[in-house]
C-alpha positions in Angstrom: -14.8 -29.0 11.1 -13.8 -28.2 7.6 -11.5 -25.1 8.9 -10.0 -27.4 11.4 -9.0 -30.0 8.5 -8.0 -27.2 6.3 -5.8 -25.7 9.1 -4.1 -29.2 9.9 -3.5 -29.7 6.2 -1.8 -26.6 6.0 0.5 -26.9 8.9 1.3 -30.6 7.8 2.4 -29.2 4.3 4.3 -26.6 5.7 6.3 -28.6 8.1 7.2 -31.0 4.9 8.4 -28.1 2.8 12.1 -27.7 3.5 12.6 -24.9 1.0 10.2 -21.9 1.7 11.6 -21.4 5.2 8.1 -20.4 6.6 7.0 -21.9 10.1 3.7 -22.2 11.8 2.6 -23.8 15.0 -0.3 -23.5 17.5 0.2 -22.0 20.6 -2.1 -24.6 22.1 -3.0 -28.0 20.4 -6.7 -27.4 21.7 -7.0 -24.3 19.7 -5.7 -24.5 16.2 -7.0 -20.8 15.4 -4.1 -19.3 17.2 -0.9 -19.8 15.6 2.6 -18.3 15.6 4.7 -18.0 12.3 8.3 -17.5 11.7 10.4 -16.7 8.8 13.9 -15.3 8.2 14.7 -11.8 7.0 15.3 -11.6 3.4 18.9 -11.6 2.1 20.1 -8.2 0.8 17.7 -6.2 3.2 18.5 -4.5 6.6 16.5 -7.5 8.2 18.9 -10.3 6.9 20.0 -12.7 9.2 17.1 -11.9 11.9 14.4 -14.2 12.7 10.6 -12.5 13.0 7.8 -14.1 14.8 4.3 -13.2 13.8 1.0 -13.9 15.8 -1.7 -15.5 13.7 -5.4 -15.6 14.4 -7.7 -17.3 12.3 -11.4 -16.4 12.1 -14.0 -19.1 12.4 -15.0 -19.0 8.4 -11.2 -19.0 7.2 -10.1 -19.3 4.5 -12.8 -17.5 3.2 -11.8 -14.5 5.4 -8.0 -13.7 6.0 -6.0 -14.6 8.9 -5.2 -11.6 11.4 -1.4 -11.0 11.6 0.7 -9.0 13.5 4.5 -8.9 14.2 5.7 -10.0 17.8 9.3 -9.1 16.9 9.6 -5.2 16.9 10.7 -4.3 13.5 11.6 -0.8 11.9 9.5 -0.9 8.5 7.2 1.8 7.0 4.1 -0.9 6.4 4.5 -2.5 10.3 3.8 -0.4 13.3 6.6 0.2 15.4 4.6 0.3 18.4 1.9 -2.6 18.0 3.2 -4.5 15.1 0.0 -3.8 13.1 0.6 -4.7 9.4 -0.7 -2.8 6.2 -0.7 -5.4 3.5 -3.6 -5.9 0.9 -3.1 -9.7 1.1 -4.5 -9.9 4.5 -7.4 -7.6 3.9 -9.4 -6.7 0.5 -6.9 -8.7 -1.8 -7.4 -12.0 0.1 -8.4 -15.0 -1.6 -9.5 -18.4 -0.3 -6.8 -20.4 -2.4 -4.0 -18.6 -0.5 -2.8 -20.2 2.6 -1.1 -19.5 5.9 2.3 -20.1 4.2 1.7 -17.6 1.1 0.6 -15.1 3.7 4.0 -15.4 5.6 5.8 -15.2 2.2 4.0 -12.2 1.5 5.2 -10.7 5.0 8.6 -11.8 4.0 8.2 -10.2 0.5 7.2 -6.9 2.1 10.2 -6.7 4.1 12.0 -7.0 1.0 10.1 -4.2 -0.9 8.5 -1.5 1.7 5.7 0.6 0.0 6.6 3.9 2.2 3.9 5.8 0.1 1.2 3.4 1.8 2.3 3.3 5.0 1.3 1.9 8.6 4.0 4.1 10.4 4.2 7.5 9.0 7.7 8.2 11.2 9.2 5.4 9.4 7.9 6.0 6.0 9.1 9.6 6.2 12.6 8.5 7.2 12.7 6.1 4.3 11.7 8.6 2.0 14.0 11.6 3.2 16.6 9.7 4.5 17.0 6.2 3.0 20.7 5.9 4.8 19.6 6.7 8.2 16.3 4.4 7.6 18.7 1.4 6.8 20.8 2.0 9.8 18.0 1.9 12.2 16.4 -1.2 10.7 19.7 -3.1 10.9 19.9 -1.8 14.4 16.2 -2.9 15.4 16.8 -6.2 13.3 20.0 -6.8 15.4 18.3 -6.0 18.9 14.9 -7.5 18.4 15.4 -10.1 15.7 18.9 -11.7 16.3 20.4 -10.5 13.2 24.1 -10.0 13.1 25.3 -6.6 13.9 26.0 -4.5 10.8 29.3 -3.4 10.0 29.9 0.5 10.8 30.1 2.2 7.4 31.6 5.8 7.4 28.6 7.8 6.1 27.9 11.3 7.1 24.0 11.0 7.5 23.3 14.5 7.6 25.1 15.9 5.0 24.6 12.5 2.7 21.3 11.2 3.6 21.4 8.7 0.7 24.4 6.9 2.3 26.5 7.6 -0.5 30.1 6.6 0.7 31.9 7.8 -2.7 30.4 11.5 -1.6 31.9 11.3 1.8 35.4 10.3 0.7 37.0 13.6 -0.1 39.2 13.4 2.9 39.8 9.6 2.4 43.4 8.4 1.6 44.5 6.9 -1.6 43.2 2.9 -1.6 39.8 4.1 0.3 36.6 2.6 -0.2 35.8 5.3 -3.0 39.0 4.7 -5.1 37.8 1.1 -4.9 34.3 1.2 -6.1 35.1 1.8 -9.8 37.0 -1.6 -9.5 34.4 -3.5 -7.7 31.4 -2.6 -9.9 32.1 -4.3 -13.2 31.2 -7.7 -11.8 28.4 -6.3 -10.0 26.8 -4.9 -13.6 27.8 -8.5 -15.1 25.9 -10.4 -12.5 23.0 -7.7 -12.8 22.8 -8.2 -16.5 22.9 -12.1 -16.3 20.0 -12.1 -13.7 18.1 -9.7 -15.8 18.3 -12.1 -18.8 17.3 -14.8 -16.9 14.2 -12.9 -15.8 13.2 -12.3 -19.3 12.5 -8.7 -18.9 10.2 -9.2 -16.0 11.2 -7.0 -12.9 13.2 -8.7 -10.2 10.5 -7.6 -7.7 8.0 -9.6 -9.5 10.1 -12.7 -10.1 11.5 -12.7 -6.5 7.9 -12.6 -5.2 7.7 -16.4 -6.3 11.1 -17.9 -6.1 10.8 -18.0 -2.1 7.8 -20.3 -2.6 10.2 -22.7 -4.3 9.3 -22.3 -7.8 12.1 -22.2 -10.6 12.6 -19.2 -12.3 11.8 -20.5 -15.8 8.3 -21.6 -14.5 7.5 -18.4 -13.2 8.3 -16.6 -16.5 6.0 -18.9 -18.2 3.2 -18.6 -15.8 3.6 -14.6 -16.1 3.7 -15.0 -20.0 0.8 -17.3 -19.8 -1.1 -14.7 -17.7 -0.5 -11.8 -20.1 1.5 -9.7 -17.5 3.6 -7.0 -19.4 7.3 -7.1 -19.0 8.8 -4.1 -16.9 5.9 -3.5 -14.7 5.1 -4.7 -11.0 2.0 -6.9 -10.6 -0.9 -6.5 -8.1 -1.7 -8.9 -5.4 -4.6 -10.2 -7.3 -2.4 -10.8 -10.4 -0.1 -12.5 -8.0 -2.7 -14.7 -6.8 -3.6 -15.7 -10.4 0.2 -16.4 -10.9 0.1 -18.7 -7.4 -2.5 -20.8 -9.1 -1.0 -21.3 -12.3 2.3 -22.2 -10.6 0.3 -24.8 -8.6 -1.4 -26.7 -11.6 
């Protein structure tokens, strides 16, 4: 059966790939259409350090129809139901293409954790909190990542989430003694700005959210930049899932 051969090849390729961090295994060797996927929470997000498990069911006409995926690990994210694990992601619905794979679908989920879309939510409660009170959202997302995904416990920050919903430490420092976090912020900001400038230069004017959509797949940044230029992507804007598929095709050839 062509579908089974395709699945076996994808799983074999994923097992040999030591750079992407994506994993998928069948729950039953007799049924290759029901898999369990795993990946790490992306760095720099509330999910960092956690491992997230996804249920994957492949239709009979895969890869011409997308896999059905849902999070088994409970997660606090605007595009994932906090109750059922259902996912809102174009790549798994109308933007699916047969050139995509189980690995790229998992990479898209990892990218979704790095770049939530609260204006197109699966969980309205989470989305509203992220929009109105991002500091409280981050705290709860970290709590859930620690509790359900095994992420390290987040260090407590002295932030008044009621009067300072954005989580701005400097704004809560009126009672802080000399040498507090607020007093140290200006000195630590300079190297961060320098590092950010260096990164943007390397990205050649393309937004980090675009470049970092492909770096977890193991593609070098110069190759990604060339593929974006070849595809005629304008600098300074995000790309659609359809455009991302085209970039992946260019990078693979």
